Structure formats: structure tokens, C-alpha cells
LUMTI-497322 format. One record per residue: x, y, z negated of N, C-alpha, C, O in turn; residue in three letters. Coordinates in nm, 2 decimals. Atoms other than C-alpha are relative to their C-alpha. Layout:
BEGIN
       nx       ny       nz      cax      cay      caz       cx       cy       cz       ox       oy       oz   resn
        X        Y        Z        X        Y        Z        X        Y        Z        X        Y        Z    Ala
...
***
This chain:
BEGIN
       nx       ny       nz      cax      cay      caz       cx       cy       cz       ox       oy       oz   resn
     0.11     0.10    -0.03     5.45    12.17    -4.39    -0.10     0.00    -0.10    -0.08    -0.02    -0.22    Met
     0.11     0.01     0.09     5.11    12.19    -4.53    -0.13    -0.03     0.07    -0.21     0.05     0.10    Asn
     0.12     0.04    -0.07     4.86    11.99    -4.35    -0.11    -0.05    -0.10    -0.23    -0.08    -0.06    Asp
     0.11     0.03     0.10     4.68    11.89    -4.68    -0.09     0.11    -0.03    -0.05     0.23    -0.03    Ala
     0.11    -0.10     0.02     4.36    12.07    -4.74     0.02     0.06    -0.14     0.08     0.01    -0.23    Thr
     0.00    -0.05     0.14     4.31    12.30    -5.04    -0.06    -0.09    -0.10    -0.01    -0.09    -0.21    Pro
     0.05     0.09     0.10     4.10    12.04    -5.20     0.10    -0.11    -0.04     0.09    -0.15    -0.15    Arg
    -0.10     0.08     0.04     4.39    11.80    -5.19     0.10     0.06    -0.10     0.14     0.00    -0.19    Val
    -0.08    -0.07     0.09     4.61    12.05    -5.35    -0.06     0.02    -0.14     0.00     0.00    -0.24    Arg
     0.07    -0.01     0.13     4.35    12.12    -5.62    -0.01    -0.14    -0.07     0.01    -0.14    -0.19    Arg
     0.01     0.13     0.06     4.31    11.75    -5.68     0.13    -0.04    -0.06     0.13    -0.09    -0.17    Ala
    -0.13     0.04     0.06     4.68    11.69    -5.72     0.04     0.09    -0.12     0.10     0.04    -0.22    Leu
    -0.02    -0.09     0.12     4.71    11.99    -5.96    -0.08    -0.05    -0.11    -0.03    -0.06    -0.23    Thr
     0.08     0.04     0.10     4.42    11.86    -6.15     0.05    -0.13    -0.06     0.06    -0.15    -0.18    Gln
    -0.05     0.13     0.05     4.57    11.51    -6.17     0.13     0.02    -0.09     0.15    -0.05    -0.20    Leu
    -0.12    -0.03     0.08     4.90    11.65    -6.30    -0.04     0.06    -0.13     0.02     0.02    -0.23    Leu
     0.05    -0.05     0.13     4.71    11.85    -6.56    -0.06    -0.11    -0.09    -0.05    -0.11    -0.22    Glu
     0.07     0.10     0.08     4.51    11.55    -6.66     0.11    -0.09    -0.06     0.09    -0.14    -0.17    His
    -0.10     0.09     0.05     4.83    11.34    -6.70     0.09     0.07    -0.10     0.15     0.00    -0.19    Glu
    -0.07    -0.08     0.10     5.00    11.62    -6.90    -0.07     0.00    -0.13     0.00     0.01    -0.24    Thr
     0.06     0.00     0.13     4.74    11.62    -7.16    -0.03     0.14    -0.05     0.00     0.24     0.01    Gly
     0.04    -0.12     0.06     4.60    11.89    -7.38     0.10     0.07    -0.09     0.09     0.19    -0.13    Ala
    -0.10    -0.05     0.10     4.90    11.93    -7.61     0.09     0.10     0.07     0.08     0.13     0.19    Gly
    -0.11    -0.09    -0.06     5.20    12.16    -7.56     0.07    -0.06     0.11     0.11    -0.18     0.10    Pro
    -0.07     0.06    -0.12     5.37    12.11    -7.23     0.14     0.04    -0.01     0.18     0.15     0.01    Thr
    -0.15    -0.02     0.00     5.74    12.06    -7.27     0.05    -0.05     0.13    -0.02    -0.11     0.21    Thr
    -0.06     0.04    -0.13     5.97    11.98    -6.99    -0.01    -0.16     0.01    -0.04    -0.21     0.11    Ser
     0.01     0.15     0.01     5.98    11.61    -7.10    -0.15    -0.05     0.04    -0.16    -0.14     0.11    Ala
     0.14     0.04    -0.02     5.60    11.59    -7.10    -0.04     0.02     0.15    -0.10    -0.06     0.21    Val
     0.04    -0.03    -0.13     5.56    11.76    -6.77     0.07    -0.09     0.10     0.01    -0.13     0.20    Ala
    -0.08     0.09    -0.09     5.83    11.55    -6.60    -0.05    -0.13     0.00    -0.06    -0.20     0.11    Ala
     0.06     0.13     0.01     5.68    11.23    -6.73    -0.13     0.00     0.07    -0.16    -0.10     0.14    Ala
     0.13     0.00    -0.07     5.34    11.33    -6.60     0.02     0.00     0.15    -0.05    -0.08     0.21    Ala
    -0.02     0.00    -0.14     5.47    11.40    -6.26     0.05    -0.13     0.05     0.01    -0.18     0.15    Ala
    -0.04     0.13    -0.03     5.65    11.07    -6.26    -0.11    -0.10     0.01    -0.12    -0.19     0.09    Gly
     0.12     0.09     0.01     5.33    10.89    -6.36    -0.09     0.01     0.12    -0.13    -0.09     0.18    Arg
     0.09    -0.03    -0.11     5.12    11.06    -6.09     0.07    -0.06     0.13     0.00    -0.13     0.21    Val
    -0.06     0.05    -0.12     5.38    10.98    -5.82     0.01    -0.15     0.00     0.00    -0.21     0.11    Leu
    -0.02     0.14     0.01     5.43    10.63    -5.94    -0.14    -0.07     0.03    -0.14    -0.17     0.11    Glu
     0.14     0.05    -0.03     5.05    10.56    -5.93    -0.04     0.01     0.14    -0.09    -0.08     0.20    Arg
     0.03    -0.02    -0.13     5.01    10.71    -5.60     0.08    -0.09     0.09     0.03    -0.15     0.19    Leu
    -0.09     0.09    -0.07     5.31    10.51    -5.47    -0.04    -0.14     0.00    -0.03    -0.21     0.10    Ser
     0.05     0.14     0.00     5.16    10.19    -5.59    -0.12    -0.02     0.10    -0.12    -0.12     0.17    Glu
     0.12     0.01    -0.09     4.84    10.25    -5.40     0.04     0.00     0.14     0.00    -0.08     0.23    Arg
    -0.05    -0.02    -0.14     5.02    10.37    -5.09     0.08    -0.12     0.05     0.08    -0.16     0.17    Leu
    -0.09     0.12    -0.05     5.25    10.06    -5.09    -0.09    -0.11     0.05    -0.04    -0.20     0.12    Ser
     0.09     0.10    -0.05     4.94     9.85    -5.02    -0.02     0.02     0.14    -0.06    -0.07     0.22    Leu
     0.02    -0.03    -0.14     4.91    10.03    -4.69     0.13     0.02     0.08     0.14    -0.03     0.19    Val
    -0.12    -0.03    -0.07     5.26    10.14    -4.61     0.12    -0.10    -0.04     0.23    -0.10     0.03    Leu
    -0.11     0.08     0.06     5.48     9.89    -4.81     0.09     0.09    -0.08     0.09     0.21    -0.07    Gly
    -0.08    -0.08     0.08     5.74     9.99    -5.05     0.11     0.08     0.07     0.15     0.19     0.03    Ser
    -0.09    -0.07    -0.09     5.99    10.09    -4.78    -0.06     0.12     0.06    -0.01     0.23     0.06    Ile
     0.07    -0.11    -0.06     5.73    10.31    -4.62    -0.02     0.10    -0.10    -0.01     0.22    -0.08    Gly
     0.02    -0.10     0.10     5.65    10.48    -4.94     0.12     0.07    -0.04     0.13     0.20    -0.05    Val
    -0.13    -0.07     0.03     6.01    10.54    -5.03     0.04     0.10     0.11     0.09     0.21     0.09    Asn
    -0.03    -0.09    -0.11     6.06    10.69    -4.68    -0.08     0.12    -0.01    -0.03     0.23     0.02    Ala
     0.10    -0.12     0.00     5.75    10.91    -4.72     0.05     0.09    -0.11     0.06     0.21    -0.09    Leu
    -0.04    -0.09     0.11     5.86    11.04    -5.06     0.14     0.06     0.02     0.15     0.18     0.00    Val
    -0.13    -0.05    -0.03     6.22    11.08    -4.95    -0.02     0.12     0.10     0.05     0.22     0.08    Leu
     0.02    -0.10    -0.09     6.10    11.29    -4.66    -0.07     0.12    -0.07    -0.03     0.24    -0.04    Arg
     0.07    -0.12     0.07     5.87    11.50    -4.89     0.10     0.08    -0.09     0.10     0.20    -0.09    Ala
    -0.10    -0.06     0.09     6.17    11.56    -5.13     0.09     0.08     0.10     0.13     0.19     0.06    Val
    -0.09    -0.08    -0.10     6.39    11.67    -4.83    -0.07     0.12     0.04    -0.01     0.23     0.05    Val
     0.07    -0.12    -0.04     6.12    11.91    -4.71    -0.03     0.10    -0.11    -0.04     0.22    -0.08    Leu
     0.02    -0.09     0.12     6.07    12.05    -5.06     0.13     0.06    -0.05     0.13     0.16    -0.12    Ser
    -0.13    -0.05     0.05     6.44    12.10    -5.12     0.04     0.14     0.02     0.09     0.20    -0.07    Lys
    -0.03    -0.15    -0.02     6.47    12.45    -4.97    -0.06     0.08    -0.11     0.00     0.18    -0.16    Pro
     0.07    -0.08     0.10     6.22    12.58    -5.23     0.05    -0.04    -0.14     0.05     0.04    -0.23    Glu
    -0.04     0.05     0.13     6.36    12.36    -5.51     0.14    -0.07     0.02     0.14    -0.19     0.03    Phe
    -0.14     0.05    -0.03     6.74    12.31    -5.45     0.04    -0.11    -0.09     0.12    -0.20    -0.05    Pro
    -0.04     0.11     0.10     6.78    12.09    -5.76    -0.05    -0.13     0.04     0.01    -0.23    -0.01    Phe
     0.05     0.12    -0.05     6.59    11.82    -5.58     0.11    -0.08     0.07     0.11    -0.20     0.07    Leu
    -0.10     0.06    -0.08     6.89    11.75    -5.36     0.09    -0.09    -0.08     0.15    -0.19    -0.02    Gly
    -0.09     0.08     0.08     7.09    11.59    -5.64    -0.06    -0.13    -0.04     0.01    -0.22    -0.10    Thr
     0.07     0.12     0.04     6.83    11.32    -5.70    -0.06    -0.08     0.11    -0.15    -0.16     0.08    His
     0.06     0.08    -0.11     6.75    11.19    -5.36     0.05    -0.14     0.01    -0.02    -0.24     0.04    Val
    -0.06     0.13    -0.01     6.99    10.90    -5.38    -0.07    -0.11    -0.07    -0.09    -0.22    -0.02    Val
     0.07     0.11     0.08     6.80    10.70    -5.65    -0.12    -0.05     0.09    -0.15    -0.17     0.08    Pro
     0.11     0.05    -0.08     6.51    10.68    -5.41     0.04    -0.10     0.11    -0.02    -0.20     0.14    Leu
    -0.06     0.09    -0.10     6.73    10.53    -5.14     0.04    -0.13    -0.06     0.03    -0.24     0.00    Val
    -0.05     0.12     0.06     6.87    10.28    -5.39    -0.11    -0.09    -0.05    -0.09    -0.20    -0.10    Arg
     0.11     0.09     0.04     6.52    10.15    -5.47    -0.04     0.03    -0.15    -0.13    -0.05    -0.20    Gly
     0.06    -0.03     0.13     6.47    10.31    -5.82    -0.14     0.04     0.02    -0.18     0.11     0.12    Glu
     0.15    -0.04     0.00     6.10    10.36    -5.89     0.00     0.15     0.04     0.07     0.24    -0.02    Gly
     0.00    -0.15    -0.04     6.00    10.69    -5.72    -0.05     0.08    -0.11     0.00     0.19    -0.13    Val
     0.04    -0.08     0.11     5.82    10.80    -6.03     0.11     0.03    -0.10     0.12     0.14    -0.14    Gly
    -0.12    -0.01     0.09     6.13    10.74    -6.25     0.10     0.10     0.06     0.16     0.18    -0.01    Glu
    -0.10    -0.09    -0.07     6.35    10.92    -5.99    -0.05     0.14    -0.01     0.03     0.23    -0.04    Ala
     0.06    -0.13     0.00     6.11    11.22    -5.99     0.02     0.05    -0.15     0.05     0.17    -0.17    Leu
    -0.01    -0.04     0.15     6.10    11.23    -6.38     0.15     0.04    -0.03     0.17     0.14    -0.09    Arg
    -0.14    -0.02     0.03     6.48    11.21    -6.39     0.04     0.14     0.06     0.11     0.22     0.00    Thr
    -0.04    -0.12    -0.08     6.52    11.49    -6.13    -0.06     0.13    -0.07     0.00     0.23    -0.07    Cys
     0.07    -0.11     0.06     6.27    11.72    -6.31     0.02     0.03    -0.14     0.01     0.15    -0.17    Leu
     0.00    -0.02     0.15     6.33    11.68    -6.68     0.08     0.11    -0.05     0.06     0.15    -0.17    His
    -0.08    -0.11     0.05     6.59    11.95    -6.71    -0.05     0.14     0.04     0.01     0.24     0.01    Glu
     0.06    -0.12    -0.05     6.37    12.21    -6.55    -0.10     0.06    -0.10    -0.14    -0.02    -0.19    Gln
     0.11    -0.06     0.09     6.12    12.45    -6.72    -0.13    -0.06     0.04    -0.14    -0.10     0.15    Glu
     0.13     0.06    -0.03     5.77    12.32    -6.74    -0.07     0.06     0.12    -0.13    -0.02     0.20    Pro
     0.06    -0.06    -0.12     5.63    12.57    -6.49     0.06    -0.04     0.13    -0.01    -0.06     0.23    Glu
    -0.07     0.05    -0.12     5.90    12.48    -6.24    -0.03    -0.14     0.03    -0.04    -0.18     0.15    Val
     0.03     0.15    -0.02     5.83    12.11    -6.29    -0.15     0.00     0.06    -0.17    -0.08     0.16    Ile
     0.13     0.00    -0.06     5.46    12.18    -6.22     0.00     0.04     0.15    -0.06    -0.02     0.23    Lys
    -0.01    -0.05    -0.15     5.53    12.38    -5.90     0.07    -0.10     0.09     0.02    -0.13     0.20    Glu
    -0.07     0.09    -0.09     5.79    12.13    -5.77    -0.08    -0.13     0.02    -0.08    -0.19     0.13    Ala
     0.08     0.12    -0.01     5.56    11.83    -5.85    -0.11     0.02     0.09    -0.13    -0.07     0.17    Ser
     0.10    -0.02    -0.09     5.27    11.98    -5.68     0.05     0.01     0.15    -0.02    -0.04     0.24    Val
    -0.06    -0.02    -0.13     5.49    12.08    -5.38     0.03    -0.14     0.06     0.00    -0.17     0.17    Thr
    -0.03     0.13    -0.05     5.62    11.72    -5.35    -0.12    -0.08     0.03    -0.12    -0.15     0.13    Ile
     0.11     0.09    -0.02     5.29    11.55    -5.39    -0.09     0.05     0.12    -0.15    -0.03     0.19    Leu
     0.07    -0.05    -0.11     5.12    11.79    -5.15     0.07    -0.03     0.13     0.01    -0.06     0.24    Val
    -0.08     0.03    -0.12     5.40    11.73    -4.90    -0.03    -0.14     0.04    -0.06    -0.18     0.15    Thr
     0.03     0.15    -0.03     5.35    11.35    -4.93    -0.14    -0.01     0.06    -0.15    -0.08     0.16    Val
     0.13     0.00    -0.06     4.98    11.40    -4.87    -0.01     0.06     0.14    -0.09     0.02     0.22    Met
    -0.01    -0.07    -0.13     5.05    11.64    -4.58     0.05    -0.10     0.11     0.00    -0.11     0.22    Ser
    -0.06     0.10    -0.09     5.27    11.37    -4.42    -0.11    -0.11     0.03    -0.12    -0.16     0.14    Leu
     0.10     0.10    -0.02     4.99    11.12    -4.47    -0.12     0.05     0.08    -0.18    -0.02     0.17    Leu
     0.10    -0.05    -0.09     4.73    11.35    -4.32     0.04     0.00     0.14    -0.04    -0.04     0.23    Val
    -0.05     0.00    -0.14     4.94    11.39    -4.01    -0.01    -0.14     0.06    -0.04    -0.16     0.17    Arg
    -0.01     0.14    -0.06     4.98    11.01    -3.98    -0.14    -0.07    -0.01    -0.17    -0.15     0.09    Ala
     0.12     0.07     0.02     4.64    10.89    -4.11    -0.13     0.08     0.02    -0.24     0.02     0.04    Leu
     0.12    -0.08    -0.01     4.40    11.18    -4.09    -0.04     0.04    -0.15    -0.01    -0.03    -0.24    Gly
     0.04    -0.05     0.14     4.24    11.38    -4.38    -0.09    -0.09    -0.07    -0.08    -0.11    -0.19    Glu
     0.10     0.09     0.05     3.95    11.14    -4.43     0.06    -0.12    -0.08     0.04    -0.14    -0.19    Arg
    -0.07     0.12     0.06     4.16    10.83    -4.49     0.09     0.04    -0.11     0.10    -0.03    -0.21    Leu
    -0.09    -0.05     0.10     4.41    11.03    -4.69    -0.07     0.02    -0.14    -0.04    -0.02    -0.25    Thr
     0.09    -0.03     0.11     4.14    11.16    -4.92    -0.05    -0.13    -0.07    -0.06    -0.14    -0.19    Trp
     0.06     0.13     0.05     3.99    10.81    -4.95     0.11    -0.07    -0.09     0.08    -0.12    -0.19    Ser
    -0.11     0.06     0.08     4.33    10.68    -5.07     0.02     0.06    -0.13     0.04     0.00    -0.24    Leu
    -0.01    -0.07     0.13     4.35    10.95    -5.33    -0.11    -0.03    -0.09    -0.09    -0.06    -0.21    Leu
     0.12     0.03     0.09     4.00    10.88    -5.46     0.00    -0.14    -0.05    -0.04    -0.16    -0.16    Lys
    -0.01     0.13     0.04     4.07    10.51    -5.47     0.10    -0.01    -0.11     0.09    -0.10    -0.20    Gln
    -0.10     0.01     0.10     4.37    10.57    -5.68    -0.04     0.06    -0.13    -0.01     0.01    -0.24    Thr
     0.06    -0.06     0.12     4.19    10.80    -5.93    -0.15     0.02     0.01    -0.19     0.13     0.02    Trp
     0.15    -0.01    -0.02     3.82    10.72    -5.90    -0.07     0.08    -0.11    -0.17     0.14    -0.08    Pro
     0.07    -0.07     0.11     3.73    10.86    -6.24     0.07     0.14    -0.04     0.01     0.21    -0.12    Asp
    -0.08    -0.12     0.05     3.99    11.15    -6.28    -0.03     0.12     0.09     0.00     0.23     0.04    Ala
     0.01    -0.12    -0.08     3.90    11.38    -5.99    -0.14     0.05    -0.02    -0.24    -0.02    -0.01    Leu
     0.13    -0.07     0.03     3.63    11.63    -6.07    -0.08     0.03     0.13    -0.02     0.03     0.24    Ser
     0.07    -0.03    -0.11     3.35    11.71    -5.83     0.05     0.13     0.08     0.05     0.14     0.20    Pro
    -0.05    -0.12    -0.05     3.51    12.06    -5.78     0.11    -0.03     0.10     0.13     0.04     0.20    Glu
    -0.11     0.03    -0.09     3.81    11.89    -5.62    -0.04    -0.07     0.13     0.03    -0.08     0.23    Ser
     0.05     0.06    -0.12     3.59    11.72    -5.37    -0.08     0.10     0.09    -0.14     0.06     0.19    Glu
     0.08    -0.09    -0.08     3.42    12.03    -5.25     0.03     0.01     0.14     0.15     0.03     0.18    Ser
    -0.03    -0.01    -0.14     3.38    12.04    -4.88     0.00     0.15     0.06     0.02     0.17     0.18    Gln
     0.01    -0.15    -0.04     3.36    12.43    -4.87     0.12     0.04     0.07     0.12     0.14     0.14    Glu
    -0.13    -0.05    -0.06     3.72    12.45    -4.75     0.05    -0.10     0.09     0.15    -0.16     0.08    Asp
    -0.03     0.11    -0.10     3.72    12.21    -4.46     0.12     0.02     0.08     0.13    -0.03     0.20    Ala
    -0.12    -0.02    -0.09     4.06    12.32    -4.33     0.12     0.02    -0.08     0.22     0.03    -0.02    Gly
***
């Protein structure tokens, strides 16, 4: 599933890099950054979908991402139990290598956004992303050149 546009993928990658910071990227740093991005996104989405809707959306994204990243399957339960989605993602990722964490994080976040694009449309989904990080997204991530 990939209904999210390339600009959404670029934006999410950029947000993860922004959260990771300029220092050396360890597994702990990368996992914490992924958790913060998902938590912040979840907080914004909960205003529209409610916390149960956000948990369902993230759970679905994790399930869809599991074939590519099998280790995700062992940490789906905390989402169902109501643990913060960001903390659940951090816990799930912290034992992986930094590059795997980045790939898995981008995949999960893009899948969340793809599900939103299917439900809400690309324009509203992008608007929610911009409202969540009004100052962090660069003009390059907003480029309209790849309208599909």
C-alpha cells in the first residue's frame, strides 16, 4: 500500500532526520526519534480521529508493514492495550540497527499517511502533516512537481 505521494515520503523522512539530530545516530537515538514523530503525529490525528481511531490506524499500518519488517509483529499488543503509540514504536525498534529503524519508521509512517490519503484525500492529509510541523518541513518537501 502506497497511496502517499513522494512528497509525503520525503516530508516524513525529513521529519525523522530532523528529530534524529546532527549527532551520531545510534539505535536508541533513531528509535526515540521515530517514537517522537509518531507520537506528535498521533496527537494531531487524535483531534480528527480520536485516540481509538489513531490506535486502529497505527495498528493497521504496523500489520501492513510486518511482512517487510517481521520484528514488528512482537510489539503490536502494546498498541491494543493503550500504550502510547510513540513509546510502543520506540520499544519495538530500539534493538534494531539505525538504518533498519529509519527504513521501518518511514514505512510505518508512510503507511499511516497512505491510509489517511485513502480516507481523507491527499490535500487534507498534507494539511494535517503541515499543521503538525509548520516550521519543520522544507519547501522541497512541498514541491508539487510530483503530483502523483
